[in-house]
VEXMILO-391812 format. One line per 3 residues: number of its first residue (from 1); their letters; for each residue x, y, z of N, C-alpha, C. Coordinates in nm, 4 decimals. Layout:
N
NUM) a) X:Y:Z:X:Y:Z:X:Y:Z ~ ...
END
This chain:
73
1) mlp) 8.8499:11.7238:9.0266:8.9746:11.7926:9.0025:9.0185:11.8623:9.1305 ~ 9.1343:11.8256:9.1779:9.1884:11.8871:9.2987:9.2750:12.0062:9.2608 ~ 9.2678:12.1126:9.3385:9.3512:12.2295:9.3075:9.4979:12.2013:9.3389
4) tee) 9.5846:12.2514:9.2535:9.7286:12.2384:9.2780:9.7710:12.3442:9.3796 ~ 9.8894:12.3273:9.4336:9.9432:12.4280:9.5263:9.9537:12.5631:9.4572 ~ 9.9948:12.5603:9.3297:10.0094:12.6847:9.2536:9.8751:12.7561:9.2398
7) ekn) 9.7702:12.6800:9.2071:9.6364:12.7402:9.1950:9.5910:12.7987:9.3287 ~ 9.6115:12.7227:9.4338:9.5733:12.7686:9.5672:9.6456:12.8988:9.6011 ~ 9.7765:12.9023:9.5756:9.8547:13.0227:9.6057:9.8112:13.1418:9.5211
10) qii) 9.7796:13.1178:9.3940:9.7340:13.2266:9.3064:9.6028:13.2853:9.3564 ~ 9.5128:13.2005:9.4001:9.3836:13.2487:9.4508:9.4047:13.3307:9.5773 ~ 9.4879:13.2793:9.6671:9.5139:13.3506:9.7929:9.5813:13.4849:9.7652
13) eaq) 9.6780:13.4863:9.6740:9.7463:13.6117:9.6387:9.6483:13.7119:9.5778 ~ 9.5613:13.6648:9.4897:9.4628:13.7540:9.4275:9.3658:13.8073:9.5321 ~ 9.3290:13.7216:9.6248:9.2372:13.7637:9.7310:9.3014:13.8711:9.8192
16) man) 9.4276:13.8529:9.8515:9.4984:13.9504:9.9361:9.5220:14.0821:9.8619 ~ 9.5470:14.0735:9.7321:9.5727:14.1941:9.6533:9.4454:14.2743:9.6280 ~ 9.3315:14.2063:9.6274:9.2030:14.2716:9.5974:9.1019:14.2409:9.7066
19) tdi) 9.1290:14.2899:9.8260:9.0435:14.2566:9.9403:8.9001:14.3074:9.9255 ~ 8.8808:14.4085:9.8404:8.7472:14.4642:9.8227:8.6626:14.3856:9.7229 ~ 8.7245:14.2934:9.6499:8.6524:14.2130:9.5508:8.6385:14.0702:9.6044
22) plg) 8.5148:14.0229:9.6199:8.4975:13.8866:9.6714:8.5386:13.7823:9.5671 ~ 8.5786:13.6671:9.6149:8.6140:13.5578:9.5245:8.4895:13.5066:9.4529 ~ 8.5107:13.4551:9.3339:8.4012:13.3923:9.2610:8.3716:13.2555:9.3208
25) nae) 8.2602:13.1982:9.2780:8.2196:13.0677:9.3304:8.3252:12.9608:9.3056 ~ 8.3838:12.9596:9.1863:8.4835:12.8575:9.1532:8.6060:12.8697:9.2429 ~ 8.6511:12.9927:9.2651:8.7690:13.0143:9.3494:8.7402:12.9771:9.4943
28) qfl) 8.6223:13.0114:9.5422:8.5840:12.9736:9.6787:8.5790:12.8213:9.6920 ~ 8.5243:12.7559:9.5905:8.5149:12.6102:9.5916:8.6546:12.5476:9.5963 ~ 8.7469:12.5977:9.5130:8.8827:12.5431:9.5122:8.9528:12.5643:9.6458
31) ltl) 8.9332:12.6779:9.7078:8.9933:12.7009:9.8390:8.9337:12.6083:9.9442 ~ 8.8049:12.5837:9.9342:8.7406:12.4904:10.0272:8.7976:12.3505:10.0094 ~ 8.8117:12.3064:9.8837:8.8718:12.1754:9.8578:9.0131:12.1688:9.9129
34) asi) 9.0905:12.2745:9.8913:9.2290:12.2777:9.9358:9.2403:12.2739:10.0879 ~ 9.1359:12.3142:10.1577:9.1403:12.3170:10.3041:9.1092:12.1820:10.3680 ~ 9.0621:12.0863:10.2903:9.0265:11.9547:10.3449:9.1531:11.8699:10.3582
37) vel) 9.1793:11.8264:10.4791:9.2994:11.7476:10.5082:9.2903:11.6118:10.4388 ~ 9.3977:11.5741:10.3682:9.4072:11.4439:10.3005:9.2888:11.4175:10.2058 ~ 9.2495:11.5191:10.1326:9.1336:11.5066:10.0446:9.1517:11.3963:9.9410
40) ear) 9.2659:11.3909:9.8765:9.2868:11.2903:9.7722:9.2762:11.1495:9.8291 ~ 9.3359:11.1251:9.9442:9.3276:10.9931:10.0079:9.1839:10.9606:10.0456 ~ 9.1108:11.0581:10.0946:8.9704:11.0362:10.1316:8.8860:11.0019:10.0094
43) lkl) 8.9100:11.0723:9.8991:8.8342:11.0446:9.7767:8.8654:10.9049:9.7225 ~ 8.9926:10.8648:9.7286:9.0303:10.7309:9.6827:8.9645:10.6236:9.7691 ~ 8.9610:10.6457:9.8999:8.8964:10.5505:9.9895:8.7468:10.5423:9.9612
46) wlf) 8.6851:10.6566:9.9393:8.5422:10.6610:9.9094:8.5133:10.5834:9.7810 ~ 8.5942:10.6039:9.6793:8.5776:10.5326:9.5530:8.5951:10.3822:9.5733 ~ 8.6943:10.3432:9.6519:8.7165:10.2016:9.6814:8.5953:10.1411:9.7501
49) kld) 8.5413:10.2118:9.8486:8.4245:10.1608:9.9207:8.3040:10.1476:9.8288 ~ 8.2858:10.2439:9.7389:8.1727:10.2384:9.6466:8.1855:10.1235:9.5479 ~ 8.3089:10.0929:9.5082:8.3323:9.9909:9.4068:8.3542:9.8519:9.4662
52) fdn) 8.3696:9.8419:9.5968:8.4056:9.7160:9.6607:8.3059:9.6047:9.6311 ~ 8.1778:9.6315:9.6436:8.0765:9.5279:9.6188:8.0853:9.4734:9.4770 ~ 8.1085:9.5612:9.3805:8.1205:9.5168:9.2419:8.2433:9.4288:9.2219
55) vel) 8.3529:9.4672:9.2817:8.4770:9.3899:9.2691:8.4577:9.2521:9.3319 ~ 8.3970:9.2468:9.4478:8.3743:9.1190:9.5158:8.2756:9.0317:9.4383 ~ 8.1765:9.0908:9.3756:8.0812:9.0142:9.2962:8.1506:8.9494:9.1773
58) vrs) 8.2307:9.0246:9.1062:8.3039:8.9701:8.9910:8.3977:8.8590:9.0364 ~ 8.4642:8.8823:9.1463:8.5564:8.7816:9.2006:8.4821:8.6528:9.2370 ~ 8.3671:8.6671:9.2996:8.2874:8.5495:9.3373:8.2395:8.4732:9.2144
61) iki) 8.1974:8.5447:9.1141:8.1512:8.4804:8.9905:8.2634:8.4010:8.9268 ~ 8.3836:8.4565:8.9258:8.4979:8.3856:8.8680:8.5286:8.2580:8.9463 ~ 8.5228:8.2660:9.0789:8.5495:8.1481:9.1620:8.4450:8.0405:9.1366
64) iar) 8.3191:8.0784:9.1313:8.2108:7.9822:9.1060:8.2255:7.9218:8.9672 ~ 8.2601:8.0028:8.8706:8.2770:7.9530:8.7336:8.3904:7.8508:8.7273 ~ 8.4998:7.8774:8.7983:8.6107:7.7821:8.8013:8.5703:7.6521:8.8677
67) kha) 8.4943:7.6596:8.9759:8.4494:7.5382:9.0443:8.3605:7.4554:8.9529 ~ 8.2690:7.5208:8.8819:8.1800:7.4501:8.7890:8.2582:7.3916:8.6731 ~ 8.3588:7.4622:8.6277:8.4407:7.4099:8.5171:8.5154:7.2865:8.5614
70) nvl) 8.5642:7.2823:8.6840:8.6340:7.1655:8.7359:8.5400:7.0478:8.7542 ~ 8.4162:7.0734:8.7940:8.3173:6.9667:8.8134:8.2815:6.9041:8.6771 ~ 8.2712:6.9867:8.5750:8.2328:6.9369:8.4431:8.3447:6.8546:8.3798
73) l) 8.4685:6.8752:8.4189:8.5799:6.8008:8.3625:8.5848:6.6663:8.4250
END
């Protein structure tokens, strides 16, 4: 779950209004996520890379199955 701009702004505003109270772990985590440049694109790329072998395996199986089906005909 990526933080929205609104969530990020609310955390920053709360932090500025209450400088004597440290942020909780969840709020610190969301601010850290929000600070990563192009996080959503990076996560999508990571997911693609992790799933690539599976996609290629299924694709190869389909191609081989079609070739065998043509040979049997």
